[in-house]
N, CA, C and O atoms as a GROMACS GRO file, in nm:
protein
  508
    1UNK      N    1  -8.557   0.626  -6.887
    1UNK     CA    2  -8.527   0.688  -6.759
    1UNK      C    3  -8.378   0.675  -6.730
    1UNK      O    4  -8.313   0.577  -6.770
    2UNK      N    5  -8.326   0.771  -6.663
    2UNK     CA    6  -8.184   0.774  -6.627
    2UNK      C    7  -8.161   0.689  -6.502
    2UNK      O    8  -8.217   0.720  -6.397
    3UNK      N    9  -8.080   0.582  -6.510
    3UNK     CA   10  -8.060   0.494  -6.394
    3UNK      C   11  -7.988   0.561  -6.277
    3UNK      O   12  -8.011   0.524  -6.162
    4UNK      N   13  -7.902   0.658  -6.305
    4UNK     CA   14  -7.829   0.727  -6.198
    4UNK      C   15  -7.923   0.818  -6.120
    4UNK      O   16  -7.919   0.820  -5.997
    5UNK      N   17  -8.007   0.892  -6.190
    5UNK     CA   18  -8.103   0.978  -6.120
    5UNK      C   19  -8.201   0.893  -6.041
    5UNK      O   20  -8.240   0.929  -5.930
    6UNK      N   21  -8.241   0.780  -6.097
    6UNK     CA   22  -8.330   0.688  -6.026
    6UNK      C   23  -8.266   0.639  -5.896
    6UNK      O   24  -8.332   0.633  -5.792
    7UNK      N   25  -8.139   0.603  -5.902
    7UNK     CA   26  -8.067   0.555  -5.784
    7UNK      C   27  -8.063   0.662  -5.674
    7UNK      O   28  -8.095   0.634  -5.559
    8UNK      N   29  -8.024   0.782  -5.711
    8UNK     CA   30  -8.010   0.889  -5.612
    8UNK      C   31  -8.144   0.929  -5.552
    8UNK      O   32  -8.152   0.956  -5.432
    9UNK      N   33  -8.248   0.933  -5.632
    9UNK     CA   34  -8.381   0.968  -5.582
    9UNK      C   35  -8.436   0.858  -5.492
    9UNK      O   36  -8.502   0.887  -5.393
   10UNK      N   37  -8.408   0.731  -5.525
   10UNK     CA   38  -8.451   0.621  -5.438
   10UNK      C   39  -8.384   0.630  -5.300
   10UNK      O   40  -8.449   0.609  -5.198
   11UNK      N   41  -8.255   0.662  -5.299
   11UNK     CA   42  -8.183   0.677  -5.171
   11UNK      C   43  -8.244   0.792  -5.090
   11UNK      O   44  -8.269   0.777  -4.971
   12UNK      N   45  -8.266   0.904  -5.155
   12UNK     CA   46  -8.324   1.021  -5.087
   12UNK      C   47  -8.463   0.991  -5.032
   12UNK      O   48  -8.493   1.023  -4.917
   13UNK      N   49  -8.548   0.929  -5.113
   13UNK     CA   50  -8.684   0.898  -5.070
   13UNK      C   51  -8.687   0.794  -4.958
   13UNK      O   52  -8.769   0.804  -4.867
   14UNK      N   53  -8.598   0.695  -4.964
   14UNK     CA   54  -8.592   0.593  -4.859
   14UNK      C   55  -8.550   0.655  -4.726
   14UNK      O   56  -8.600   0.615  -4.621
   15UNK      N   57  -8.460   0.751  -4.730
   15UNK     CA   58  -8.418   0.817  -4.607
   15UNK      C   59  -8.531   0.902  -4.550
   15UNK      O   60  -8.551   0.904  -4.428
   16UNK      N   61  -8.603   0.970  -4.634
   16UNK     CA   62  -8.716   1.051  -4.586
   16UNK      C   63  -8.822   0.961  -4.523
   16UNK      O   64  -8.884   0.999  -4.424
   17UNK      N   65  -8.843   0.842  -4.580
   17UNK     CA   66  -8.942   0.747  -4.529
   17UNK      C   67  -8.892   0.672  -4.405
   17UNK      O   68  -8.971   0.606  -4.338
   18UNK      N   69  -8.761   0.682  -4.375
   18UNK     CA   70  -8.706   0.617  -4.256
   18UNK      C   71  -8.668   0.471  -4.274
   18UNK      O   72  -8.660   0.398  -4.175
   19UNK      N   73  -8.645   0.428  -4.398
   19UNK     CA   74  -8.606   0.289  -4.423
   19UNK      C   75  -8.463   0.263  -4.379
   19UNK      O   76  -8.381   0.355  -4.372
   20UNK      N   77  -8.433   0.135  -4.348
   20UNK     CA   78  -8.299   0.095  -4.308
   20UNK      C   79  -8.205   0.082  -4.426
   20UNK      O   80  -8.087   0.118  -4.416
   21UNK      N   81  -8.256   0.029  -4.538
   21UNK     CA   82  -8.171   0.006  -4.654
   21UNK      C   83  -8.250   0.023  -4.783
   21UNK      O   84  -8.373   0.029  -4.784
   22UNK      N   85  -8.174   0.032  -4.892
   22UNK     CA   86  -8.231   0.046  -5.026
   22UNK      C   87  -8.172  -0.065  -5.111
   22UNK      O   88  -8.053  -0.093  -5.102
   23UNK      N   89  -8.255  -0.128  -5.194
   23UNK     CA   90  -8.208  -0.229  -5.290
   23UNK      C   91  -8.227  -0.175  -5.430
   23UNK      O   92  -8.334  -0.126  -5.466
   24UNK      N   93  -8.119  -0.184  -5.508
   24UNK     CA   94  -8.120  -0.133  -5.645
   24UNK      C   95  -8.063  -0.237  -5.740
   24UNK      O   96  -7.992  -0.328  -5.698
   25UNK      N   97  -8.095  -0.224  -5.867
   25UNK     CA   98  -8.029  -0.310  -5.965
   25UNK      C   99  -7.882  -0.269  -5.971
   25UNK      O  100  -7.850  -0.151  -5.956
   26UNK      N  101  -7.794  -0.365  -5.992
   26UNK     CA  102  -7.650  -0.341  -5.986
   26UNK      C  103  -7.592  -0.295  -6.118
   26UNK      O  104  -7.631  -0.343  -6.224
   27UNK      N  105  -7.500  -0.201  -6.110
   27UNK     CA  106  -7.412  -0.167  -6.221
   27UNK      C  107  -7.282  -0.117  -6.159
   27UNK      O  108  -7.281  -0.071  -6.045
   28UNK      N  109  -7.175  -0.125  -6.234
   28UNK     CA  110  -7.045  -0.081  -6.181
   28UNK      C  111  -7.046   0.068  -6.148
   28UNK      O  112  -6.988   0.110  -6.048
   29UNK      N  113  -7.111   0.146  -6.232
   29UNK     CA  114  -7.116   0.291  -6.212
   29UNK      C  115  -7.195   0.326  -6.086
   29UNK      O  116  -7.154   0.413  -6.009
   30UNK      N  117  -7.309   0.259  -6.064
   30UNK     CA  118  -7.388   0.282  -5.942
   30UNK      C  119  -7.308   0.243  -5.818
   30UNK      O  120  -7.313   0.311  -5.716
   31UNK      N  121  -7.234   0.133  -5.828
   31UNK     CA  122  -7.152   0.088  -5.716
   31UNK      C  123  -7.045   0.191  -5.683
   31UNK      O  124  -7.020   0.218  -5.565
   32UNK      N  125  -6.982   0.248  -5.783
   32UNK     CA  126  -6.878   0.349  -5.760
   32UNK      C  127  -6.936   0.476  -5.698
   32UNK      O  128  -6.873   0.536  -5.612
   33UNK      N  129  -7.054   0.516  -5.740
   33UNK     CA  130  -7.121   0.633  -5.680
   33UNK      C  131  -7.153   0.604  -5.535
   33UNK      O  132  -7.133   0.690  -5.449
   34UNK      N  133  -7.204   0.485  -5.506
   34UNK     CA  134  -7.235   0.446  -5.368
   34UNK      C  135  -7.109   0.445  -5.282
   34UNK      O  136  -7.113   0.485  -5.166
   35UNK      N  137  -6.996   0.400  -5.338
   35UNK     CA  138  -6.870   0.401  -5.264
   35UNK      C  139  -6.825   0.544  -5.233
   35UNK      O  140  -6.771   0.569  -5.125
   36UNK      N  141  -6.847   0.637  -5.326
   36UNK     CA  142  -6.813   0.777  -5.301
   36UNK      C  143  -6.900   0.835  -5.189
   36UNK      O  144  -6.852   0.911  -5.106
   37UNK      N  145  -7.028   0.798  -5.188
   37UNK     CA  146  -7.118   0.843  -5.081
   37UNK      C  147  -7.077   0.782  -4.947
   37UNK      O  148  -7.083   0.850  -4.844
   38UNK      N  149  -7.035   0.656  -4.948
   38UNK     CA  150  -6.992   0.589  -4.826
   38UNK      C  151  -6.863   0.653  -4.772
   38UNK      O  152  -6.850   0.672  -4.651
   39UNK      N  153  -6.770   0.685  -4.859
   39UNK     CA  154  -6.643   0.745  -4.817
   39UNK      C  155  -6.663   0.881  -4.752
   39UNK      O  156  -6.581   0.923  -4.670
   40UNK      N  157  -6.770   0.950  -4.788
   40UNK     CA  158  -6.796   1.082  -4.732
   40UNK      C  159  -6.900   1.080  -4.620
   40UNK      O  160  -6.942   1.185  -4.573
   41UNK      N  161  -6.942   0.960  -4.578
   41UNK     CA  162  -7.029   0.946  -4.463
   41UNK      C  163  -7.177   0.967  -4.486
   41UNK      O  164  -7.252   0.990  -4.391
   42UNK      N  165  -7.223   0.960  -4.610
   42UNK     CA  166  -7.365   0.979  -4.638
   42UNK      C  167  -7.446   0.850  -4.633
   42UNK      O  168  -7.566   0.854  -4.607
   43UNK      N  169  -7.382   0.736  -4.658
   43UNK     CA  170  -7.449   0.606  -4.647
   43UNK      C  171  -7.359   0.512  -4.568
   43UNK      O  172  -7.240   0.537  -4.553
   44UNK      N  173  -7.417   0.402  -4.519
   44UNK     CA  174  -7.342   0.303  -4.444
   44UNK      C  175  -7.281   0.200  -4.536
   44UNK      O  176  -7.222   0.234  -4.640
   45UNK      N  177  -7.294   0.074  -4.499
   45UNK     CA  178  -7.233  -0.036  -4.575
   45UNK      C  179  -7.300  -0.056  -4.710
   45UNK      O  180  -7.419  -0.028  -4.728
   46UNK      N  181  -7.221  -0.105  -4.805
   46UNK     CA  182  -7.269  -0.135  -4.939
   46UNK      C  183  -7.238  -0.281  -4.967
   46UNK      O  184  -7.126  -0.327  -4.944
   47UNK      N  185  -7.338  -0.354  -5.017
   47UNK     CA  186  -7.318  -0.495  -5.049
   47UNK      C  187  -7.370  -0.526  -5.188
   47UNK      O  188  -7.474  -0.476  -5.230
   48UNK      N  189  -7.293  -0.610  -5.259
   48UNK     CA  190  -7.339  -0.661  -5.388
   48UNK      C  191  -7.387  -0.803  -5.365
   48UNK      O  192  -7.313  -0.885  -5.311
   49UNK      N  193  -7.510  -0.833  -5.405
   49UNK     CA  194  -7.566  -0.966  -5.385
   49UNK      C  195  -7.618  -1.021  -5.517
   49UNK      O  196  -7.649  -0.946  -5.610
   50UNK      N  197  -7.626  -1.154  -5.522
   50UNK     CA  198  -7.679  -1.220  -5.640
   50UNK      C  199  -7.571  -1.247  -5.743
   50UNK      O  200  -7.455  -1.212  -5.724
   51UNK      N  201  -7.614  -1.310  -5.852
   51UNK     CA  202  -7.522  -1.345  -5.959
   51UNK      C  203  -7.578  -1.298  -6.093
   51UNK      O  204  -7.699  -1.297  -6.115
   52UNK      N  205  -7.489  -1.260  -6.180
   52UNK     CA  206  -7.516  -1.224  -6.318
   52UNK      C  207  -7.635  -1.129  -6.333
   52UNK      O  208  -7.629  -1.015  -6.288
   53UNK      N  209  -7.741  -1.175  -6.396
   53UNK     CA  210  -7.855  -1.088  -6.426
   53UNK      C  211  -7.931  -1.046  -6.301
   53UNK      O  212  -7.984  -0.935  -6.296
   54UNK      N  213  -7.937  -1.132  -6.202
   54UNK     CA  214  -8.014  -1.103  -6.081
   54UNK      C  215  -7.932  -1.029  -5.974
   54UNK      O  216  -7.969  -1.031  -5.857
   55UNK      N  217  -7.824  -0.966  -6.013
   55UNK     CA  218  -7.736  -0.898  -5.918
   55UNK      C  219  -7.802  -0.769  -5.868
   55UNK      O  220  -7.856  -0.691  -5.947
   56UNK      N  221  -7.797  -0.748  -5.736
   56UNK     CA  222  -7.853  -0.627  -5.677
   56UNK      C  223  -7.748  -0.560  -5.589
   56UNK      O  224  -7.647  -0.619  -5.551
   57UNK      N  225  -7.776  -0.436  -5.559
   57UNK     CA  226  -7.690  -0.355  -5.474
   57UNK      C  227  -7.771  -0.315  -5.352
   57UNK      O  228  -7.877  -0.253  -5.365
   58UNK      N  229  -7.723  -0.351  -5.232
   58UNK     CA  230  -7.790  -0.314  -5.107
   58UNK      C  231  -7.711  -0.204  -5.039
   58UNK      O  232  -7.592  -0.220  -5.012
   59UNK      N  233  -7.777  -0.094  -5.013
   59UNK     CA  234  -7.711   0.020  -4.948
   59UNK      C  235  -7.780   0.045  -4.815
   59UNK      O  236  -7.900   0.070  -4.809
   60UNK      N  237  -7.703   0.037  -4.706
   60UNK     CA  238  -7.755   0.065  -4.572
   60UNK      C  239  -7.751   0.216  -4.554
   60UNK      O  240  -7.649   0.280  -4.577
   61UNK      N  241  -7.864   0.272  -4.512
   61UNK     CA  242  -7.874   0.416  -4.497
   61UNK      C  243  -7.824   0.460  -4.360
   61UNK      O  244  -7.835   0.386  -4.262
   62UNK      N  245  -7.770   0.579  -4.353
   62UNK     CA  246  -7.713   0.633  -4.229
   62UNK      C  247  -7.802   0.748  -4.179
   62UNK      O  248  -7.851   0.830  -4.256
   63UNK      N  249  -7.820   0.750  -4.048
   63UNK     CA  250  -7.898   0.855  -3.983
   63UNK      C  251  -7.815   0.916  -3.870
   63UNK      O  252  -7.739   0.846  -3.804
   64UNK      N  253  -7.830   1.046  -3.847
   64UNK     CA  254  -7.765   1.116  -3.738
   64UNK      C  255  -7.873   1.167  -3.643
   64UNK      O  256  -7.948   1.259  -3.677
   65UNK      N  257  -7.882   1.107  -3.524
   65UNK     CA  258  -7.986   1.142  -3.426
   65UNK      C  259  -8.125   1.134  -3.487
   65UNK      O  260  -8.208   1.224  -3.471
   66UNK      N  261  -8.150   1.025  -3.558
   66UNK     CA  262  -8.278   0.995  -3.623
   66UNK      C  263  -8.313   1.092  -3.736
   66UNK      O  264  -8.427   1.096  -3.782
   67UNK      N  265  -8.216   1.170  -3.781
   67UNK     CA  266  -8.234   1.258  -3.897
   67UNK      C  267  -8.152   1.200  -4.012
   67UNK      O  268  -8.041   1.152  -3.988
   68UNK      N  269  -8.203   1.204  -4.134
   68UNK     CA  270  -8.129   1.148  -4.247
   68UNK      C  271  -7.995   1.217  -4.268
   68UNK      O  272  -7.984   1.338  -4.251
   69UNK      N  273  -7.893   1.139  -4.304
   69UNK     CA  274  -7.762   1.196  -4.333
   69UNK      C  275  -7.766   1.277  -4.462
   69UNK      O  276  -7.690   1.373  -4.478
   70UNK      N  277  -7.853   1.239  -4.555
   70UNK     CA  278  -7.868   1.312  -4.681
   70UNK      C  279  -7.992   1.401  -4.670
   70UNK      O  280  -8.104   1.353  -4.658
   71UNK      N  281  -7.969   1.532  -4.674
   71UNK     CA  282  -8.080   1.627  -4.667
   71UNK      C  283  -8.134   1.660  -4.805
   71UNK      O  284  -8.251   1.695  -4.820
   72UNK      N  285  -8.049   1.651  -4.906
   72UNK     CA  286  -8.092   1.681  -5.041
   72UNK      C  287  -7.992   1.633  -5.146
   72UNK      O  288  -7.873   1.619  -5.118
   73UNK      N  289  -8.044   1.609  -5.264
   73UNK     CA  290  -7.962   1.568  -5.378
   73UNK      C  291  -8.008   1.646  -5.500
   73UNK      O  292  -8.127   1.655  -5.527
   74UNK      N  293  -7.912   1.702  -5.572
   74UNK     CA  294  -7.943   1.771  -5.696
   74UNK      C  295  -7.859   1.710  -5.807
   74UNK      O  296  -7.737   1.703  -5.796
   75UNK      N  297  -7.924   1.666  -5.912
   75UNK     CA  298  -7.851   1.613  -6.028
   75UNK      C  299  -7.794   1.729  -6.108
   75UNK      O  300  -7.864   1.827  -6.135
   76UNK      N  301  -7.669   1.717  -6.144
   76UNK     CA  302  -7.605   1.822  -6.224
   76UNK      C  303  -7.606   1.781  -6.371
   76UNK      O  304  -7.655   1.856  -6.455
   77UNK      N  305  -7.550   1.664  -6.403
   77UNK     CA  306  -7.550   1.614  -6.540
   77UNK      C  307  -7.671   1.527  -6.565
   77UNK      O  308  -7.710   1.447  -6.480
   78UNK      N  309  -7.728   1.543  -6.681
   78UNK     CA  310  -7.842   1.463  -6.723
   78UNK      C  311  -7.806   1.401  -6.857
   78UNK      O  312  -7.711   1.445  -6.922
   79UNK      N  313  -7.880   1.299  -6.901
   79UNK     CA  314  -7.847   1.238  -7.031
   79UNK      C  315  -7.847   1.338  -7.147
   79UNK      O  316  -7.771   1.322  -7.242
   80UNK      N  317  -7.931   1.440  -7.140
   80UNK     CA  318  -7.938   1.537  -7.249
   80UNK      C  319  -7.842   1.654  -7.232
   80UNK      O  320  -7.818   1.729  -7.326
   81UNK      N  321  -7.785   1.669  -7.111
   81UNK     CA  322  -7.697   1.783  -7.084
   81UNK      C  323  -7.588   1.744  -6.986
   81UNK      O  324  -7.607   1.750  -6.864
   82UNK      N  325  -7.473   1.704  -7.039
   82UNK     CA  326  -7.360   1.666  -6.954
   82UNK      C  327  -7.282   1.792  -6.917
   82UNK      O  328  -7.259   1.879  -7.001
   83UNK      N  329  -7.240   1.800  -6.790
   83UNK     CA  330  -7.165   1.915  -6.741
   83UNK      C  331  -7.027   1.867  -6.698
   83UNK      O  332  -7.015   1.774  -6.618
   84UNK      N  333  -6.923   1.931  -6.751
   84UNK     CA  334  -6.785   1.894  -6.720
   84UNK      C  335  -6.715   2.011  -6.651
   84UNK      O  336  -6.750   2.127  -6.673
   85UNK      N  337  -6.616   1.978  -6.568
   85UNK     CA  338  -6.539   2.081  -6.499
   85UNK      C  339  -6.394   2.036  -6.486
   85UNK      O  340  -6.365   1.917  -6.472
   86UNK      N  341  -6.304   2.132  -6.492
   86UNK     CA  342  -6.162   2.102  -6.470
   86UNK      C  343  -6.136   2.098  -6.321
   86UNK      O  344  -6.223   2.133  -6.241
   87UNK      N  345  -6.018   2.055  -6.283
   87UNK     CA  346  -5.983   2.045  -6.140
   87UNK      C  347  -5.990   2.182  -6.072
   87UNK      O  348  -6.030   2.191  -5.956
   88UNK      N  349  -5.952   2.288  -6.143
   88UNK     CA  350  -5.955   2.423  -6.086
   88UNK      C  351  -6.098   2.472  -6.062
   88UNK      O  352  -6.122   2.550  -5.970
   89UNK      N  353  -6.192   2.426  -6.143
   89UNK     CA  354  -6.331   2.471  -6.132
   89UNK      C  355  -6.410   2.396  -6.025
   89UNK      O  356  -6.518   2.439  -5.986
   90UNK      N  357  -6.356   2.284  -5.976
   90UNK     CA  358  -6.427   2.204  -5.876
   90UNK      C  359  -6.421   2.274  -5.741
   90UNK      O  360  -6.317   2.323  -5.699
   91UNK      N  361  -6.535   2.277  -5.675
   91UNK     CA  362  -6.539   2.332  -5.540
   91UNK      C  363  -6.630   2.246  -5.454
   91UNK      O  364  -6.693   2.153  -5.505
   92UNK      N  365  -6.639   2.276  -5.328
   92UNK     CA  366  -6.728   2.200  -5.241
   92UNK      C  367  -6.871   2.235  -5.275
   92UNK      O  368  -6.899   2.342  -5.330
   93UNK      N  369  -6.961   2.147  -5.242
   93UNK     CA  370  -7.102   2.171  -5.268
   93UNK      C  371  -7.158   2.277  -5.176
   93UNK      O  372  -7.098   2.312  -5.075
   94UNK      N  373  -7.272   2.327  -5.212
   94UNK     CA  374  -7.337   2.426  -5.126
   94UNK      C  375  -7.386   2.360  -4.998
   94UNK      O  376  -7.402   2.238  -4.993
   95UNK      N  377  -7.408   2.438  -4.899
   95UNK     CA  378  -7.457   2.390  -4.770
   95UNK      C  379  -7.364   2.286  -4.706
   95UNK      O  380  -7.409   2.200  -4.631
   96UNK      N  381  -7.236   2.294  -4.735
   96UNK     CA  382  -7.140   2.202  -4.675
   96UNK      C  383  -7.142   2.061  -4.730
   96UNK      O  384  -7.091   1.970  -4.666
   97UNK      N  385  -7.200   2.042  -4.846
   97UNK     CA  386  -7.210   1.909  -4.905
   97UNK      C  387  -7.094   1.878  -4.997
   97UNK      O  388  -6.989   1.943  -4.992
   98UNK      N  389  -7.112   1.777  -5.081
   98UNK     CA  390  -7.009   1.735  -5.174
   98UNK      C  391  -7.064   1.732  -5.316
   98UNK      O  392  -7.186   1.729  -5.337
   99UNK      N  393  -6.973   1.735  -5.411
   99UNK     CA  394  -7.006   1.716  -5.552
   99UNK      C  395  -6.945   1.583  -5.592
   99UNK      O  396  -6.827   1.559  -5.566
  100UNK      N  397  -7.022   1.497  -5.655
  100UNK     CA  398  -6.972   1.368  -5.703
  100UNK      C  399  -6.929   1.386  -5.848
  100UNK      O  400  -7.004   1.436  -5.931
  101UNK      N  401  -6.804   1.344  -5.876
  101UNK     CA  402  -6.744   1.366  -6.007
  101UNK      C  403  -6.696   1.233  -6.066
  101UNK      O  404  -6.635   1.152  -5.996
  102UNK      N  405  -6.724   1.211  -6.192
  102UNK     CA  406  -6.673   1.095  -6.264
  102UNK      C  407  -6.548   1.139  -6.339
  102UNK      O  408  -6.555   1.219  -6.432
  103UNK      N  409  -6.432   1.087  -6.297
  103UNK     CA  410  -6.304   1.126  -6.355
  103UNK      C  411  -6.240   1.007  -6.424
  103UNK      O  412  -6.289   0.895  -6.412
  104UNK      N  413  -6.131   1.028  -6.498
  104UNK     CA  414  -6.058   0.915  -6.556
  104UNK      C  415  -5.999   0.822  -6.449
  104UNK      O  416  -5.968   0.706  -6.478
  105UNK      N  417  -5.984   0.871  -6.326
  105UNK     CA  418  -5.933   0.788  -6.216
  105UNK      C  419  -6.045   0.726  -6.133
  105UNK      O  420  -6.018   0.668  -6.028
  106UNK      N  421  -6.169   0.736  -6.177
  106UNK     CA  422  -6.282   0.677  -6.107
  106UNK      C  423  -6.377   0.782  -6.054
  106UNK      O  424  -6.356   0.902  -6.071
  107UNK      N  425  -6.483   0.736  -5.989
  107UNK     CA  426  -6.583   0.826  -5.931
  107UNK      C  427  -6.537   0.866  -5.792
  107UNK      O  428  -6.499   0.782  -5.711
  108UNK      N  429  -6.540   0.998  -5.764
  108UNK     CA  430  -6.495   1.048  -5.635
  108UNK      C  431  -6.562   1.181  -5.605
  108UNK      O  432  -6.631   1.238  -5.690
  109UNK      N  433  -6.539   1.231  -5.484
  109UNK     CA  434  -6.594   1.361  -5.448
  109UNK      C  435  -6.512   1.470  -5.516
  109UNK      O  436  -6.398   1.446  -5.558
  110UNK      N  437  -6.568   1.588  -5.527
  110UNK     CA  438  -6.499   1.700  -5.589
  110UNK      C  439  -6.372   1.737  -5.514
  110UNK      O  440  -6.273   1.779  -5.574
  111UNK      N  441  -6.376   1.723  -5.382
  111UNK     CA  442  -6.260   1.753  -5.298
  111UNK      C  443  -6.142   1.661  -5.331
  111UNK      O  444  -6.029   1.706  -5.345
  112UNK      N  445  -6.171   1.530  -5.343
  112UNK     CA  446  -6.067   1.432  -5.378
  112UNK      C  447  -6.014   1.456  -5.520
  112UNK      O  448  -5.895   1.443  -5.544
  113UNK      N  449  -6.104   1.490  -5.612
  113UNK     CA  450  -6.063   1.515  -5.750
  113UNK      C  451  -5.972   1.638  -5.757
  113UNK      O  452  -5.876   1.640  -5.833
  114UNK      N  453  -6.004   1.737  -5.679
  114UNK     CA  454  -5.921   1.858  -5.677
  114UNK      C  455  -5.782   1.829  -5.621
  114UNK      O  456  -5.682   1.882  -5.670
  115UNK      N  457  -5.776   1.742  -5.515
  115UNK     CA  458  -5.647   1.703  -5.458
  115UNK      C  459  -5.562   1.628  -5.560
  115UNK      O  460  -5.440   1.648  -5.568
  116UNK      N  461  -5.627   1.542  -5.640
  116UNK     CA  462  -5.554   1.464  -5.740
  116UNK      C  463  -5.535   1.541  -5.870
  116UNK      O  464  -5.476   1.489  -5.965
  117UNK      N  465  -5.584   1.665  -5.874
  117UNK     CA  466  -5.570   1.754  -5.990
  117UNK      C  467  -5.626   1.691  -6.117
  117UNK      O  468  -5.560   1.688  -6.221
  118UNK      N  469  -5.749   1.642  -6.106
  118UNK     CA  470  -5.815   1.580  -6.220
  118UNK      C  471  -5.960   1.629  -6.225
  118UNK      O  472  -6.026   1.638  -6.122
  119UNK      N  473  -6.008   1.659  -6.344
  119UNK     CA  474  -6.146   1.704  -6.362
  119UNK      C  475  -6.229   1.592  -6.422
  119UNK      O  476  -6.182   1.480  -6.441
  120UNK      N  477  -6.355   1.624  -6.453
  120UNK     CA  478  -6.441   1.524  -6.513
  120UNK      C  479  -6.585   1.570  -6.518
  120UNK      O  480  -6.615   1.689  -6.509
  121UNK      N  481  -6.675   1.473  -6.534
  121UNK     CA  482  -6.818   1.502  -6.544
  121UNK      C  483  -6.878   1.513  -6.405
  121UNK      O  484  -6.861   1.424  -6.322
  122UNK      N  485  -6.949   1.623  -6.381
  122UNK     CA  486  -7.018   1.644  -6.255
  122UNK      C  487  -7.146   1.561  -6.257
  122UNK      O  488  -7.230   1.577  -6.346
  123UNK      N  489  -7.163   1.472  -6.159
  123UNK     CA  490  -7.279   1.385  -6.157
  123UNK      C  491  -7.391   1.446  -6.073
  123UNK      O  492  -7.502   1.469  -6.122
  124UNK      N  493  -7.361   1.471  -5.946
  124UNK     CA  494  -7.465   1.522  -5.856
  124UNK      C  495  -7.402   1.598  -5.740
  124UNK      O  496  -7.282   1.588  -5.715
  125UNK      N  497  -7.486   1.673  -5.671
  125UNK     CA  498  -7.447   1.745  -5.552
  125UNK      C  499  -7.529   1.689  -5.435
  125UNK      O  500  -7.651   1.679  -5.445
  126UNK      N  501  -7.463   1.654  -5.327
  126UNK     CA  502  -7.529   1.592  -5.212
  126UNK      C  503  -7.497   1.675  -5.089
  126UNK      O  504  -7.382   1.712  -5.067
  127UNK      N  505  -7.601   1.704  -5.008
  127UNK     CA  506  -7.579   1.774  -4.882
  127UNK      C  507  -7.667   1.717  -4.774
  127UNK      O  508  -7.663   1.763  -4.660
   0.00000   0.00000   0.00000
C-alpha cells in the first residue's frame, strides 16, 4: 500500500467523520506534506511525538463553521505512475484548491513552486 495515499485518505475520512485529530506513523515525507497543508490552511497544528520506531505524527484538523476545511483530495502520482511538471506547467488546483508538489527545494504548494520557478513531482490535489 502507498503510505502517502493512506495518509491523505485518513485525513479526508477523519474530517468527514468529524474527528479532532488524526494520528499517523511518522516519516519525513509525510511531515513535509502535512506542513504544506498547514501553510495553506487545510489543517491545524502538526506534532511529532514518540521516539525512534514508535514515532507518530498528530495532525489537528481544521473546520470552517463546522464544515471540513478539506472537501476533497485526488492523488495525482501513484507508485506505478509518477507525474512530473515544470514550473511553467504548474497551476492552481481546480475548485480553488492547491496542488502539492515535491521539488528539489522541498514539498510545497504549486503556487509556491511556481514563484520559486521550480518544478517536480505532483503528489496530490486538495480542495
